[in-house]
N, C-alpha and C positions, 0 to 999 in steps of 0.2 A: 410418538405423536408430535413432540416439539420439533424433531428433525424433519418430519413431514411438512410442517408449516414452513420451515426455512426453504425446503427444496421446491416449493411451489413457485418461488421467484416472485416477480412483480412487487417487490418490497415498497417501491414508491407509490404504487396504487393501493397498498394496504399498510398504512403506517403503524397500525396496532399489532402487526404480525409478531414483532419481537416481544412486545409485552405479553402476548398470549403464549409465546414459545418458552419464555424464561422459566416460569414455575414448572412447566412440564419437563423441561430439560433438567432442571435442578432435582426434581423428584426422580427422574429416570437414572441420574447419576447416583443418587443415594441408594436406589434399589440395586443397581449393578454392584456397587461397592459392598453392599451387605450380603450379596450372594457369592461369597468367595468360592464356594464349591461348584458353581455353575458358570458364572461369568467372571466377576471379580474385577479388580483394578487394572489388570493387564489384558483383559479381553478386548479384541478389536472394536466391539460395539461400544465399550466404555470409552475408548479413545475417541470414537466418533462423536459421542455425546459431549466429551470435554471440548472437542474442537467447535462444535455447534454452540455450546455454552459461551465459549470465548468470543465467537463471532457476534453473538447477541450483545455481550458486554461492550465490544468494540463499536457496534452500531449505535449503542446508547451512550457512547463516550464514557463508559465506566472503566477507565483504563487500569485503575488500581485493583479492581476486581478481576479484570481479564489477565493481568500479569501472572499471579500465582497459578492460575489454571494452565496457562501456556508454558510456564516454566516446568510444571509437572509433566505436561504432555510431551514437551521436547525431550525431557530426561527419559521418559518411558519409551518413546518411539526410538530414540537413539539406542537404547539397550535392547529392545525387543526386535527391532528391524535393523537399522544401521543409520549412521549419520548421513549417509548418501541417499537414503530412501526418500522418494518424492514426498511422502506424507510427513516425514521429519523436517524436510526443508520447507514445506509449506507452513508448518507450525513455527519454525524458526523465523520465517518471514513475517508472520503475524506478530511474533514476540518482538522482532526488531521494530516494526511499526508501532507497537505499544510503547516501547522505550522512547521512540521519537516523540510520541504524543505526551509522554511524561517529562520531556526535556532532559532525558538521560542520553545525551547525544553521543557520548563516547561508546556507551553500551550498544546503542542503536547502530553506530557505524561498524563496530566489531561483528555484531550479529548479522546485519544485512550484507556486509562484505563476505562473510563466510558462506552465506547462501549464494551470493552472486558468483563467487569463485567456483563453487561446486557445480553450479548450473552451467558454467561455461564449457564444461566437458561434454555436455549434451546439447541438444537443440534448445536455445532459450526462447523460441518463438511461441510462447504461451502467455496467456493474460497475466497470471500471477507472477511469473518471472519478470515480465515487463513492469508490473507494479512494484516489485522489489527494487528494480533498477531505478524507477522513479523516486521511490522513498529514499534510496541511498543518495541520489542526487540532491534531494531536499536537505538531507543531513549534512552533506558536504557543504552546501550553500550556507546553512546555519552555523557551521563550524568555520566559516570564512575560508574554506578550501575551494576557491573559485575555479582553479584550473581543473581539479578533479570533477567538480560539478558540471562544468562545460563539457569535458570529455565524455562523461556518462550520458548526459542529455543528447549530445551530438550523435553518439552511437545508437541511442535508444530511439530517437525520433523516427528514422526510416523504418525500423522494426515495428514500432507502435502503429505507424501509418499503414503498414502492410497487414498486420495481424488484426488490429481493432478498427481501422478506418480513420480517415483524416478528421472526421467529425466527432469521434469518441472523446469523452471528457479527459481521459488519461493522455491521449495524443495531444489535445489542445493544451493541457496543462504543461506537458513537456515542451511544446513549442513556445509557450509564454515564458517558462523558466529560462529557456535558452536565449530568447530574445532579451529578457531583462539582464541576463548575464553578459551578453554581448554589449549592451548599452553601458554596462558598468565598466567594462575594460576598453571602451572606446571604439568598438566595432559597430559604429552607429548605424550604418546603412543596413547591415545584416540584422541587427537588433530590431530596427524599425520594420523591416520587411516581415520578420516573423510575427511581431506583435500585430501588425496590420492584417496579415493573413488570418491570425487567430480571431481578430475582431469581426472579420467577414463571416465567421461562424458563431456570432454572438448569441444565437438562440440556444446553443449548446454549452455556453461558457458563462460561469458566474463571475462576478467582480469585473464586469466590463468597464465600469466607471473608473476603477483604479487604473486599468490598462490605458484608457483614454487619457487620463491625467498624466501618466508617465510619458506617453507619446507627445502630448501637448507641451510638456516641460522640455522634452528633448528638442522639439522644433523651436521653442522659445530661446533655447541656448544658442541656436544658429543665428538668431537675430541679434544677440548680444555680442557676437564675435565680429 
C-alpha cells in the first residue's frame, strides 16, 4: 500500500503522502524480512520496498536514515543482479545523492562517478541519469573542481533540454550552475546570457532573487572598470 501511494505521483499536490507511506512501507519491510520462506530479504518485492522507503526518507530530508537502507540495497542488488543492472545503478545514484546531502563529498563523487561511467556505455537520455550528472556537477563545484563541473554541465544542458524540456527545474538548475561557473572563470558574456535566459523562466525557478543579485553585481563590476 505504501508503494501504491508513491506511484500515484502528484506529490506536490499531496504533501502528506510521504507521511502516510512511511509507516506502511516500514511495516511491509518487516513482514517481508520475517517471511524468509516466502519472500525474505533478497526477494525483488523486498528490494522494491527498500527503494521506496529510502525515497520517502530522502523526500523528508532524513538522510542519515536513508543511507543504511540504500547501502544495504546497493549491496544486495549488486550481488543478486549485477553492478551494471539499471536497478543497482539507480540505487547507487540515490546513495551518491545522499552522501552529497550529508556533505560526504568524496564518497558522493566516487559513487556518482561510478554510476555516470557505467551509464555512458548505454543511452544516458533518461531523467535519473541526467539527475545523476547534475548531482555530480554539484559535487564537483563544492569540491572546487570547477573545470570538471563546467564540462559536466556543458554536456548535460543540451541533453536535459531535449529530454525534460527547457522549463524543467533540472534543466534550469543546470543552466544556472553553468552560468555561475562561467562568471567565476571570467566568461562573463556567456554566464550572463545563461542566467538571464533562466530568469525568463522565473515561474519555474526558485531563488530568482539570488540570481538577480549575482547578475546585478556582475554589471556593477563593469562600471568599476
